[in-house]
N, CA, C and O of each residue as an XYZ file, in Angstrom:
272
protein
N      10.308      7.279     -2.669
C      10.204      6.883     -1.618
C      11.140      6.213     -0.974
O      11.657      5.438     -1.779
N      11.635      6.114      0.104
C      12.206      5.195      0.642
C      12.122      3.811      1.153
O      10.999      3.314      1.065
N      12.847      3.236      1.554
C      12.227      2.053      2.158
C      11.460      2.015      3.310
O      10.361      1.465      3.395
N      11.999      2.559      4.133
C      11.208      3.190      5.499
C      10.248      3.623      5.399
O       9.582      3.426      6.415
N       9.469      4.460      4.256
C       8.424      5.033      3.880
C       7.827      3.775      3.348
O       6.790      3.507      3.954
N       8.102      2.996      2.508
C       7.426      1.819      1.867
C       6.746      1.117      3.078
O       5.530      0.956      3.184
N       7.689      0.717      3.982
C       7.392     -0.223      5.267
C       6.229      0.745      6.100
O       5.153      0.246      6.432
N       6.523      1.996      6.362
C       5.455      2.620      7.012
C       3.905      2.476      6.539
O       2.873      2.320      7.191
N       4.208      2.615      4.851
C       2.943      2.633      4.415
C       2.145      1.209      4.514
O       0.991      1.093      4.926
N       3.083      0.026      4.003
C       2.627     -1.129      4.504
C       2.091     -1.535      5.668
O       1.229     -2.411      5.733
N       2.601     -0.885      6.720
C       2.229     -1.318      8.183
C       0.948     -0.544      8.264
O      -0.051     -1.147      8.656
N       0.861      0.741      7.932
C      -0.155      1.051      7.923
C      -1.572      0.738      7.375
O      -2.650      1.049      7.881
N      -1.301     -0.031      6.088
C      -2.405     -0.314      5.392
C      -2.838     -1.775      6.187
O      -3.977     -2.244      6.183
N      -1.566     -2.414      6.915
C      -1.912     -3.624      7.546
C      -2.985     -3.355      8.952
O      -3.935     -4.006      9.385
N      -2.404     -2.228      9.353
C      -2.958     -1.892     10.652
C      -4.265     -1.540     10.576
O      -5.037     -2.141     11.323
N      -4.711     -0.680      9.826
C      -6.074     -0.286      9.391
C      -7.122     -1.484      8.430
O      -8.346     -1.414      8.317
N      -6.411     -2.304      7.958
C      -7.259     -3.249      7.124
C      -7.195     -4.526      7.290
O      -7.989     -5.359      6.854
N      -5.780     -4.796      8.239
C      -5.860     -6.295      8.489
C      -5.767     -7.147      7.499
O      -5.143     -6.701      6.537
N      -6.228     -8.384      7.376
C      -5.609     -9.431      6.159
C      -6.423     -8.970      4.731
O      -6.371     -9.415      3.584
N      -7.117     -7.984      5.289
C      -7.889     -7.643      3.531
C      -6.697     -6.654      2.916
O      -6.519     -6.507      1.707
N      -6.100     -6.158      3.706
C      -4.837     -5.215      3.020
C      -4.286     -5.994      1.639
O      -4.221     -5.486      0.520
N      -3.877     -7.466      2.040
C      -3.187     -8.002      1.118
C      -4.104     -8.167     -0.120
O      -3.739     -7.698     -1.199
N      -5.266     -8.809      0.001
C      -6.298     -8.765     -0.806
C      -6.672     -7.555     -1.856
O      -6.953     -7.716     -3.044
N      -6.608     -6.270     -1.123
C      -6.625     -5.138     -1.879
C      -5.256     -4.921     -2.731
O      -5.407     -4.733     -3.938
N      -4.085     -4.928     -2.267
C      -3.015     -4.990     -3.033
C      -2.905     -5.942     -4.344
O      -2.623     -5.604     -5.494
N      -3.205     -7.199     -3.848
C      -3.519     -8.085     -5.233
C      -4.223     -7.642     -6.016
O      -3.792     -7.560     -7.166
N      -5.791     -7.109     -5.675
C      -6.587     -6.926     -6.548
C      -5.858     -5.834     -7.541
O      -5.970     -5.924     -8.764
N      -5.030     -4.701     -6.838
C      -4.666     -3.753     -7.686
C      -3.589     -4.358     -8.511
O      -3.455     -3.695     -9.539
N      -2.871     -5.239     -8.461
C      -1.825     -5.681     -9.069
C      -2.388     -6.159    -10.453
O      -2.057     -5.865    -11.602
N      -3.315     -6.963     -9.974
C      -4.083     -7.505    -11.143
C      -4.989     -6.473    -12.362
O      -5.207     -6.604    -13.566
N      -5.300     -5.578    -11.484
C      -6.292     -4.745    -12.442
C      -5.249     -3.531    -13.191
O      -5.456     -3.038    -14.300
N      -4.265     -3.252    -12.412
C      -3.228     -2.500    -13.117
C      -2.648     -3.182    -14.421
O      -2.828     -2.754    -15.561
N      -1.861     -4.411    -14.046
C      -1.533     -5.021    -14.982
C      -2.466     -5.180    -16.453
O      -2.029     -5.207    -17.604
N      -3.574     -5.254    -16.091
C      -4.747     -5.779    -17.093
C      -4.498     -4.541    -17.795
O      -3.955     -4.540    -18.900
N      -4.918     -3.345    -17.126
C      -4.641     -1.949    -17.986
C      -3.517     -1.690    -18.772
O      -3.635     -0.937    -19.739
N      -2.235     -2.303    -18.448
C      -1.152     -1.741    -18.823
C      -0.112     -0.735    -18.248
O       0.881     -0.166    -18.702
N      -0.899     -0.766    -16.807
C       0.194      0.309    -16.080
C       0.959     -0.720    -15.205
O       0.582     -1.254    -14.162
N       1.863     -0.835    -15.729
C       3.094     -1.988    -15.068
C       3.888     -1.422    -14.160
O       4.495     -2.227    -13.453
N       4.096     -0.167    -13.934
C       5.031      0.583    -12.861
C       3.948      0.789    -11.725
O       4.235      0.369    -10.604
N       2.787      1.372    -11.918
C       1.831      1.064    -10.917
C       1.623     -0.390    -10.148
O       1.518     -0.548     -8.932
N       1.593     -1.367    -11.131
C       1.410     -2.600    -10.751
C       2.423     -3.181     -9.740
O       2.253     -3.901     -8.756
N       3.738     -2.539    -10.395
C       5.154     -3.110     -9.458
C       4.931     -2.394     -8.033
O       5.343     -3.034     -7.065
N       4.504     -1.507     -7.856
C       4.390     -0.608     -6.828
C       3.541     -1.433     -5.810
O       3.947     -1.604     -4.660
N       2.273     -1.977     -6.286
C       1.401     -2.756     -5.289
C       1.905     -3.971     -5.455
O       1.522     -4.686     -4.530
N       2.457     -4.430     -6.061
C       3.170     -5.983     -5.962
C       4.239     -5.745     -4.921
O       4.514     -6.644     -4.126
N       4.863     -4.565     -4.885
C       5.961     -4.385     -3.702
C       5.206     -4.433     -2.392
O       5.599     -5.012     -1.379
N       3.982     -3.700     -2.540
C       3.136     -3.581     -1.397
C       2.692     -4.966     -0.662
O       2.790     -5.250      0.532
N       2.150     -5.775     -1.784
C       1.877     -7.030     -1.127
C       3.010     -8.035     -0.804
O       2.687     -9.062     -0.209
N       4.187     -7.857     -1.108
C       5.034     -8.596     -0.438
C       5.609     -8.117      1.134
O       5.915     -8.776      2.127
N       5.600     -6.817      0.878
C       5.811     -6.433      2.343
C       4.717     -6.558      3.503
O       5.041     -6.839      4.657
N       3.216     -6.295      3.056
C       2.033     -6.900      3.702
C       2.339     -8.450      4.038
O       2.043     -8.862      5.160
N       2.941     -9.342      3.068
C       2.654    -10.690      3.704
C       3.972    -10.966      4.776
O       3.949    -11.770      5.708
N       5.298     -9.950      4.337
C       6.375     -9.907      5.596
C       5.692     -9.655      6.952
O       5.775    -10.355      7.961
N       5.007     -8.526      6.776
C       4.497     -8.020      8.024
C       3.257     -9.034      8.811
O       3.202     -9.310     10.009
N       2.440     -9.409      7.858
C       1.452    -10.474      8.306
C       1.798    -11.710      8.918
O       1.082    -12.301      9.727
N       3.375    -12.245      8.346
C       3.890    -13.545      8.783
C       4.586    -13.382     10.085
O       4.830    -14.375     10.771
N       4.989    -11.934     10.544
C       5.870    -11.939     11.427
C       7.316    -11.905     11.052
O       8.243    -11.670     11.828
N       7.405    -12.167      9.776
C       9.237    -12.086      9.258
C       9.941    -10.413      9.477
O      11.143    -10.163      9.384
N       9.041     -9.580      9.730
C       9.697     -8.292      9.772
C       8.928     -7.599     10.655
O       7.703     -7.618     10.532
N       9.628     -6.797     11.801
C       8.595     -5.867     12.405
C       8.487     -4.546     11.935
O       9.436     -3.770     12.048
N       7.199     -4.149     11.312
C       7.251     -2.721     10.614
C       7.668     -1.506     11.821
O       7.909     -0.363     11.433
N       7.726     -1.817     13.149
C       8.465     -0.510     13.813
C       9.815     -0.539     13.975
O      10.426      0.365     14.545
N      10.587     -2.010     13.281
C      12.220     -1.548     13.512
C      12.776     -1.131     12.103
O      12.100     -1.459     11.128
N      13.685     -0.591     11.951
C      14.556     -0.274     11.043
C      14.695     -1.328      9.825
O      14.828     -2.489     10.211
N      14.691     -1.176      8.705
C      15.055     -2.508      7.824
C      15.655     -1.609      6.359
O      15.248     -0.530      5.927
N      16.816     -2.553      5.789
C      17.173     -2.251      4.740
C      16.756     -3.122      3.909
O      16.204     -4.121      4.370
N      16.907     -2.978      2.471
C      16.664     -3.679      1.376
C      17.972     -3.941      0.527
O      18.494     -2.988     -0.051
N      18.510     -5.202      0.438
C      19.815     -5.051     -0.484
C      19.487     -5.458     -1.556
O      20.292     -5.468     -2.486
């Protein structure tokens, strides 16, 4: 999955669920970590970070971004 795909997914989640999207992602991280599904938990942690960036206005999900 490309960086752009990740941001589009986070943007879609934020647009559809608003502030609750971060709650969903946070619960997914905790549940998956408890189940030992660490790679899946890492994905949702990344979604949580991206959702935070979007909701705080640090990034515009419609613009092209790069992660270094």
